[in-house]
N, C-alpha and C positions, 0 to 999 in steps of 0.2 A: 504494500500500500504506500503510495507516494503522495506528493502534493504538487500543486501548480501555482506559479507566481503570475498573476494577471495584472499587467500594467495598462492603464488607459492609453489610447493612441493620441499623441499630442497633435494639436492643430498647427497650422503653418507658423503662427507667431510664437507658439510655445517651442517649436522645433529650433528656433533661432537660439534660445538659451539652453534647451535641454541637450542638444547635440554639440554644443561648442566644446572645444578642448581647452578653453581658458580656465585657469585655476580659480579665479574669483569672478563672480558674475553679479551684476546689479541689474535688476529688472525694473524699468520705469514703465508702468502701464496703469490704465484706469481701473475702475471697479469692474469686477466680473470679467477680467481679461484672461483668466486661467492661470494666474501666477502661482497660486497655492498648489494646484494639481500639477502644473509643469515642474515646479521645484521638487515636489514629492517624487515625480518620475525620475528627475535628475538624481536625487538623493538615493533612490532605490537602485538605480544603475551603478552609481559609485559604490554603494555598499556591496552589491553583488561582485564588483571588481576588486573588493578587498580594501576600499578606501574609506576614510572617515569623512563625515560631512558635518559642517557647522551651519545651523540655521538660526537666524536672528530675526526678530520682529519686534515692533514697538509695544505690542500688548500680548498678554498671555492667551487671550482669545485667538489671536492669529497663530500663535505657536500651537495651540490645541487643534486648530483646523488643519495645520500642516501634519501634525502627528496622526490625526484621524485618517487623512488621505494616505499617509505612509503605511499605517496599520491595515488599511483596506487593501493595499497592494500585496502585503505579506499575510493576508488573512488565512490562507490555506496552511502555510508553514506554522503559523502561530497556533492554529487549532490542532494541527497534526502533533505539535510538541505537547500540547495540553493533554492529548489522548495518551501520550507515552508516560506522562507523570503519574 
């Protein structure tokens, strides 16, 4: 029994910062521009490549939304691990 990692497909604007090879990225975009989901995709890809990711936001609510999106990507492995415990 295994698990699957499901990442959302980034839209064109998200691809600009999700797929960049730059070490540091700052995204300037308006509301509902897909920043949180895009950064969660980027963070998940970096994590799977064995890298660490620092995510900073002005409020804890914004950090919580990022964490929720990241956990959604890794939902199967998280649930699989809980079954093993």
